[in-house]
C-alpha positions in Angstrom: 19.6 -9.3 -9.0 16.4 -10.1 -11.0 13.7 -12.0 -9.1 12.9 -15.5 -10.5 10.0 -15.9 -12.7 6.7 -16.6 -11.1 4.2 -19.3 -12.2 1.0 -17.3 -12.6 -2.6 -18.4 -13.2 -4.4 -15.5 -14.9 -8.2 -15.9 -14.6 -10.6 -13.4 -16.2 -13.6 -14.0 -18.5 -12.5 -11.1 -20.7 -10.1 -12.2 -23.4 -8.8 -8.7 -23.8 -7.9 -8.4 -20.1 -6.1 -11.8 -20.2 -4.1 -10.8 -23.3 -3.2 -7.4 -21.8 -2.1 -8.9 -18.4 -0.3 -11.8 -20.2 1.8 -9.4 -22.3 2.8 -7.4 -19.2 3.5 -10.4 -17.1 5.6 -12.1 -19.8 7.5 -8.9 -20.5 8.5 -9.0 -16.8 9.8 -12.6 -17.3 6.8 -14.5 -15.7 5.1 -17.6 -17.0 1.2 -17.6 -17.3 -1.6 -20.0 -17.8 -5.1 -18.7 -18.6 -8.6 -19.4 -17.4 -11.7 -17.8 -18.8 -14.2 -19.2 -16.2 -14.5 -20.9 -12.8 -14.3 -24.4 -14.2 -11.0 -23.8 -16.1 -9.7 -21.9 -13.1 -10.4 -24.7 -10.6 -8.7 -27.2 -13.1 -5.6 -25.1 -13.5 -5.1 -24.4 -9.9 -4.0 -28.0 -9.5 -0.6 -26.9 -11.0 1.8 -27.9 -8.1 4.3 -25.0 -8.8 1.7 -22.2 -8.9 3.0 -19.0 -7.2 0.3 -16.5 -7.9 -3.3 -16.4 -9.0 -4.6 -13.2 -10.6 -8.3 -13.6 -10.6 -11.3 -11.6 -11.6 -14.0 -11.3 -8.9 -16.8 -12.1 -11.3 -16.6 -14.9 -13.8 -19.0 -17.6 -15.1 -19.2 -20.7 -12.9 -17.1 -19.1 -10.1 -17.6 -18.4 -6.5 -14.6 -16.4 -5.1 -15.0 -17.6 -1.5 -15.0 -21.2 -2.6 -12.0 -20.6 -4.7 -10.1 -18.9 -1.9 -10.6 -22.0 0.3 -9.4 -24.2 -2.6 -6.3 -22.0 -3.0 -5.5 -22.1 0.7 -5.4 -25.9 0.6 -3.0 -25.9 -2.4 0.4 -27.4 -1.4 2.3 -24.4 -2.7 -0.2 -21.9 -1.2 -0.1 -19.4 -4.1 -0.9 -15.8 -3.4 -4.4 -14.9 -4.7 -4.8 -11.4 -6.0 -8.3 -10.3 -6.9 -8.7 -7.8 -9.7 -12.1 -6.2 -10.1 -13.8 -3.0 -11.2 -15.9 -3.2 -8.1 -14.6 -0.6 -5.6 -16.3 -1.8 -2.4 -14.3 -1.5 0.8 -16.6 -3.9 2.8 -16.3 -6.6 0.2 -12.6 -6.0 -0.2 -12.1 -6.5 3.6 -14.2 -9.7 3.6 -12.1 -11.1 0.8 -8.8 -10.2 2.5 -10.0 -11.9 5.6 -11.0 -14.9 3.6 -7.5 -15.3 2.4 -7.0 -13.0 -0.6 -3.4 -11.6 -0.7 -4.5 -8.3 -2.3 -7.4 -6.6 -4.1 -6.6 -4.4 -7.1 -9.2 -2.1 -8.7 -9.4 -2.0 -12.5 -7.9 -0.3 -14.3 -4.7 -1.5 -12.7 -1.6 0.6 -13.0 1.5 -1.1 -14.4 3.6 0.2 -11.5 1.1 -1.4 -9.0 1.5 -4.8 -10.8 5.2 -4.6 -10.9 5.5 -3.7 -7.1 3.2 -6.5 -6.2 5.0 -9.1 -8.2 8.4 -8.1 -6.7 6.9 -8.3 -3.2 5.4 -11.8 -3.9 8.6 -13.1 -5.5 10.7 -11.8 -2.5 8.3 -13.5 0.0 8.3 -16.8 -2.0 12.1 -16.8 -2.0 12.2 -16.5 1.8 10.2 -19.7 2.2 
């Protein structure tokens, strides 16, 4: 049985990254909204049915720790997956402790995205 579509906020300041992820996510049956900076990201996180936020670690007008606190107070408690080219174990650990669901290092493999999406969809269906 196919997992239901996730409502995803895709936040990255690179248009190319947003387009690539959007194509992949839509081909897997998910629905996406896009944000190119922290302001748009904070505005779009107000969506009450949001399941997942894929967010770049570094964007204009954006503080990841502030954003994680905002996401944790969201009524639907979407999973926040950080995507970054920064491969820093200490920072990764701090972000996971602060509430991030996962931390993926760019370039992200398609198989890793699919596995993560299935896991999140299954967890959300149990709630």
